[in-house]
N, C-alpha and C positions, 0 to 999 in steps of 0.2 A: 504493500500500500504506500502510495506517495505521501510524504509528509507535507501538510499544509503549513505555509509560512505566513506569519503576520508581522507587519511593521507598524509602529506607531509614528505618526507624523510629528516630529519635534525639530527644534532648532531652526525653524523658518524665520528669517530675519527681515528687518525693514529693507535691507538691500535686495532681497528677493522680490519683495513687494514693488520695489522701484522698477523692476523689470516690466511690471504691469502686464497688460494684455498684448503689448507689442511683441513680446517674445514669440518666436515662431517655431512650432514643432515641425518635424519632418513630415512630408506628405502633402503640404499645401502648395498650390501654384496659382497663377494669375490668368489662366487661359479658359475663359468661358466655362464650359462644363468640366474643365480640369483634365480632360482627356482620360478620366478614370472610368473604366467600364468593368462589368463583371464577366467579360468574355474569357475564354480559356487561356488566351495568350497573356492577358494582363494578370491572371491569377497563377501563372506558372511559379512553382516554388513556394506557394502559399497555402497548400492543401494538406499539410501535416495534420493528422488526426481527423480530417474531414471525411464524411461519408460520401461515397460516389453517387449514390441515389438517395436523395433526401427530399421527401414530399409531405404533403398534408397527411397527418395520421401516423407518420413515422416517428419512432422514438430516437432521439439523437444518442448515439453511442459512439464515442471517439474510436477510431480504428487503432489507436494506441494511446496510452495515458498522456494527458496534456495538463499543463498548469497555466492558468490565465491570471493576469494581474487585475485586481479589482479594488477600487476605492470604496471603503466600507464605512458607512455612517453608523457609529456605535451609539446605540440608544441606551440611556441609563436605566430604562425600565426592563430591558432585556439585553444586558451586555454580552458581547460575543464570547462564545465558547468553542474552542477548536474541535471538541468531541461531540458537537451537536449532531443529531441524526441527519439533519439536512445535509451537512457536509459529508458524513460517512456514506450515506446512501447515494449521493451524487457521484462520489468517487468510485464506489463499488459497482453501481449500475451503469453510469454514464462515462466512467473513466476520466472525470474532470475534477481537478482540484484548483484552489485559488491561492495566489499570494495576495493576502488582504492587507492593504495599506489603510490603517485606521485613522479616523478623524472623529472626535466627539460631536454629538449632536449640537452642543452649545457653540461650536466653532466650525460647523460643517461648511457653510457657504464661503467663509473667508479662506479656510484651508484649501477648498476646491479651487478657488480663484488663484491662490498663490501657486499651487502645483501646476495648474494649466499655464499660467503666465510664465513660469520658469521652465516650461517644457519637460517637467518631471512627472506629469500625471500618468497613472496607470492606464491600461488599455480601456477598461470598462469603468464608466463614471455614472452610477445610478442616482436616484433621488434628485433628479433635475426637473423642475417644473417648466412647462412651456413658456418661452420668453427668456428664461435664465441662460439659455445657450447663446443668445444673440451677441453679447459682448465679446465672445471668443471667436466669432466667425471670421472677422477681417484678418486676424493674425495667422489663420491657417492652422491653428492648434487643434481643432476638432474636425472630425470626418464628416463630409457631406453624405450622410447615410442613405439619402434617397438614391444615390448612384448604385447602391448595392442591395436594395430590397428584393431584387429578383433572386437573391440567394436565401431569402427568408419566406418560404411558402406559407407558413401559418400566419405570419403577419399580413401578407398580401391577401390571403383568403378572408381574414376577418375584416380588413379594410373594405374589401369588395362586398362581402355579405352584409355587413352592417352599415354600408353606405357612408363611410367615414372620410372619403376623399375631401369634401369641403372643409372638414376640420383640419386635415393635414395641410391643406392649402394655407391655412392661417399661420403655419409654421415656416412657410417658404420665405427665404431671404431674397435679396435683390437679384441674385443669380438664378432664381427659380428653384433652388434646392432647399431641402430641409436637413437640419443638423442634429435633430433629436428624434429618437425612437420613443414615442410616448406610450404610456399605459393606455390601453383601449377599453372602452366600455360599450357593451352591447346596447345599453340604455342609460340615461342619466341616473345618477345615484344620489338623490338628495339626502340630507341628514338634519340640517338646521331648520328650526322653526321656533314658535313660541310654546313654552310649556305652561300649563295652568294647574292650579290647585282645584281639581274638578269638584272636590267635596265642598269647597268654599263657594264656588260658582253655583252649584246646585242648591246649596242652602240659601243663596241670595235670589234664587229663581232666574239666574242668568243662563243664556244659551251657552252650552259647552262645545258646540260644533258650529261656530260662526262661519258662514259662507263667504262673507265679504269683510273688508276692513271696517266698513261702517257697522256691520253686525258686531264685530269685535268691540268697537267703541261702545256700542249699546250694552254689551255684556259687562264691560268695565264699569259703565255707569250704574248698572244694577248692583254690582259688587260694592261700589262706592256708597250707594244709598243704604245698603245693609251694614256697611262698615265705614262710617264717616271719617274716622281717624286714620284710615288706611289709604295708601296709594295702591290701587289694584295692580299696577304694573311698575316694577322697578327693575331696570335692566342692567346688564353687564357688557363685557367685551367692548369697552370704550377706550382702551389704551393699546396702541397710540391713536386709533381712529375712533371718534365718538360714534357709538351705536354701530360699530363695524359689522357685526353679524346681522342685526335687525334691518338696517338699510339695505344690506346685500340681499336679504331674503325678500324684503318688501318691494324693492325697485322694479323687477320685471312686471308686476301687476299694475304699476303706475306708468309703465312704458319708458323706463329709464334705467340707470345703473347707479349704485351707491355703496357706501360702506366699504367692506373688504373688496367688493367687486368693482370699485370705481377706477382703480388702476390709473391709466393715463387720462381718463375722462372722455376718451374718444368712443363714440357710439355710432353704429351704422343705422342710417335712416333708409329703409328699403323703398319708401315712396319717393323720396327725393333722389335716391341712388347716389348718396354721398354720405360722408361722415360728418357728424355734428358734435359739438361740445356739450356733453350731458348737463354740466352744471349751469348752463345758460338757457336751458330749455324750459318750456311751460310744464312739461311732464315732471321735471325735477322739482319745480316750484310746487306742484300739486302734492308731491310726496312730503316735502318739507312742511307744507301747510297742514297736512293731516296730522303729523306728529306734534306740530306746534299746538294744534287743537287739543290733543290729549293732555299736553302739559298745562295749557291754559284752563282746561276744565277740571284739573285736579285728578285726572285719571292715570297720569304717568308721572312718576317721581322725577323732578328736574335734575336730581343728582345722577340719574341714569347716564347722562352724557359725560360725566367726569369721574364717577366713583370707581374705586377698585373693585375687581370681581368679588372678592371676599365680602365686601360690604353688601353688595346686591344679594349674594347668596344667603347671608345671615338674615337679611330682611325677609326673604322667602321662608326660611326655616323657622324664624321666630313669629311669623304671622303678620309682619308689618306690610307684606305685599303678597299677592296671590298669582303673579305671572312673571316669567323671566324668559329670555332667549335661551334655547337649549339644543341639545342633540341627543342621540340615543345614549351615549356613554354617560353624559352629564345627567340625563334623566334617571338612569339607574343609580348613579351616585347620590343624587338628592333624595331618592326614595329611601335609600339605605340610611342617610343622615336623619331624615324625618322619623324613621322607625327607631333609630338609636336615641333620638331626643324624646321619644315617647309621645309623639303627636298622634293622638288617638284618631283613627278614621281618616288620616291624611291620604289623599290620592293625587298623584302628580302625573300628568299625561301630556303628550305632544298633541297639538292640534294640526290639522291640515292647513298649510299656508293659505290664507284667504285670497280671494280674487280681488281685483281692483278696477279702476277706471279703464285700464288698457285691456282688461280681460283676465282670463284664468291662465296666466302665463308662468312659465318657469324658465330659468336661464341656465339650467344645469349643463355643464360641459360634458363631453364624452371623451375628452383626453385628460389624462392625469399625469402625475410624476413619471418621468421617463429616464432614458439612458443616453448619455453622450459617449462617443468613442473618440479616443485620442487619434489624431490623424496618423500617428506613427504605427497604429495597429495594422494599417493597410500594407505595411512592408514586412510584417511578421509572417513566419512560416505557418503559423496556426490561424491566419486571418479568416479563412473560410470556415474552419471549425469553430472559431469564436462566434461568427454570425449564426451558424447552425445551432450552437448551444443556446444563444440568446433567443433565437426564434422558437426553440422547443420550450425552454424554461418559462419565458415571459408571454408567449403567444399561443402555444398549443393547449388544447383542453387538458391533455395529460400533464403537461408541465405546470399549468396553472393549478390543477388539483393538488399536485405534489407540493407546490409552494404554499398553498393555503391549508390543506388538511394533513399533509405528511405522507406516511407510508401505510397503505392499506394492510390491515392485519397487525399493525403495531400501534399506530396512533389513532386509527379510525377503522370502522367497518362500513361496508357499503352493501346495501340491500339490492335485490333484483330490480326494484323500481328506481334505483339510483339514489335513494335516501342515504345520507351519510350520518354516522353516529360516532361521536368522539369516544375514545377508550375511557372506561369508567374511572381510571385513576388520573385522568388529565382534565384540566379545566381551561376554559377560555371564554371571555366576554359573557359570563353568566351561565355558560354551559357547564354542567357538573359542578355546581358551587361546592367548595370545600374539598375537592380532590387535591391530592398532595403535589401534583406536578402541573406545570403550565406549558401550553403548546408552544408559546414563543420563548419563554425564559429557559426552559429545560430541553427543548428540541430544535429551536431555531426556525420554526415554521410561522406563517402569518407575520412575516418580517418585511417591513416596507422596502428593504433593500432588494428583496427578491420577489416581492408581490406588489406590483405597481398600482393596481386598481381593484383591490379586494377580490380578485378572481376574474375580472373582466366580463365573463359571461353572466347573464342574469341568473342562471342556475347557481353558479358558485357565489355570486354576490349575495344572493338570498339564503344560501345554504346554512349559514350560522345564525340567522335571525329567528327570534321567537315569533309566535303567532301575532302578537300585538304589533311589533315592528313591521312584520311582513304586511299586515293589513294597512299600516300607514304608508308603506312604500307603494302598495297597489293603488291607494287613493291618490297619491302624488303623481303616479304614472298617468293619470287621466288628464293632467294639465297639458296645455299646448306649449311646445318648446318655442323659445324665441328664435327668430331667423339667424342663421349662422352668418357672421360678418365676413366679407372678403378680406384678403390680405392687403397690407400696405407696407411692404418692406422698405425701410429707409436705408440710404447709403450711410457710410461711416460718418461723413461730415454732417449730414442731416440729423443723424442719431444724436450726435454730440450737442447740436444746437437745440433740437427739440427737447432733449432731456432737461436743459436749463429752463426752457419755457414751461415744460410740464410740471416740474417741481414747484415753481412759483404759483402756477395756476391751481394745482391740486391743494397746496397749503391754504390758498386764499378761499377756495371753495369749502374746504373742511372747516375753517374758522368761521365763515359766514353761515354755514349750515347749522353749526352749534348755536350761533347767535339768533338766527331766525327761529329755530325750534324753541329755544328758551324764551324768546320774546325780547331779548336784549337789543335786537335790531328788528324794527317792525317790517312786516311783509310789504307794507306800502312802499318800501324803499327797494323793492326787487329790481325795478328798471334801472335804478341808480347803481345797484350791485352789478348788473350785467354790463353797464357802461364801464364800470371799474375793471371788470374782467377784460373787456376789449382793449383797455389801456395797458394791459399786462401782456401784450404780444399774442393775444388770442387769435387774431387774424393770420399772422405769419405761421403760427403753430398749425392751425387747421389747413392752411394752404399747403404746407409741407406734407401733411398727412394725406390730403386728397390728391395732391400731385403725385405722391408715391403710389397711391392706389391706381391712378390713371396710367402711370408709367408701367406698372406691373401688368395691368389688364391689357395694354397695347402689346406688350412683349410676349405675353403668355396666352392671350386669347380669352 
């Protein structure tokens, strides 16, 4: 058995950082498509360990043992162990081992940038979200993977079957190529919403399943009437972005973007067939006005926009509030805390995200955290085998099941109807509570380094959900998805200038969003606010974005 090797990234100095992203790894060039193709001639000498015939449904097994270099994000909740079943099974069955270069979660993004900038990054760089690869493209440090996806049959099959090409187009850079292999989802996988103390709502005669945001406001009003000293809604996740989760969840139904999803502030208008700046639109104003109304009417705690998460959570547990933004994991945690605190009859549940003025919409993406490859990997003798292993592990049904559930007969059993059951001595996310071992901590499965999108297929994504969460997911699946925006890849000079504009504009929008919602700035000054935005280079910012979109459309059809 090959010995797995692990290195901890240490000793990276300011001098390395000074190399920045201008450092260039081998493999990049300046000629259009780069002249890199996956034909047999270009791949001569790069097929060590690769299977001669590898197609959809095939298990990747290296023709000889190979070791691949991998940058590993070490999570404090499940620190890496070299004897994990994940590693030993992959080595025994697939003849693959890793030299893992460790970087702690707390320093992951900085370490990744330093290694790539210095030209020292390993071949495989996972846990990279769409857009995070863009700063490394110009230097030639990362591989244009779109040139090689013909070597990845499972990836191609899922993209075609799930009609994901428009999402991949969003990843394309100015040269028409994409440099990230994203995690793929068969369908959107929502998680965040508002959680309510159902028992409190029922006692007040309030609707517990509001269909619209206005219905939710009426429910809050009923709770307020029954509990005059209480703010029905006191929210969290406001640091560093006020109401980051709430506005992100609410925005699609108001026809805009907000909170964690605000990003650059750029939003596609399908009717006008151009990009607009969300923070200056009537739709964004409507969303701000709604939440200002909640604050003004005493239905939402004004401290929601600034308080620490712990303060909001304590208000929920102590009964000072009855609603808070949540997700499945947080819902389970709060239920446990309520039980431990002896709150008799407490019931805390997620509601279906309400519909709004723009309709019953959701903006859930179908691309998740993915993989960058160092450009130098294209010169390695195991290049083809590396792509085949990635294709099997991250994109085949078999590899996805392995990464999520583990080894059949050891960590789980599978019935004839496809139902999977975790081994009785293993626990994970509420399954088999009290079992002595954990699927991720003790075995290395369900690890974000090797499982990019919770299993990708709807079957696997749902496979560990309880009936309550499954029902919520099915309800959310009836929402209409927001149209996918086309790409607008900026060149290097544009990206630098636009970044400066974007930062100032975003900061201004966030500050004024807080002021408008709290009432510190009256909504009667909205037009003045938009004029102020225009004075902060909004026009050249949007001209650059729409110009890049037009340029890409003309070049790529």
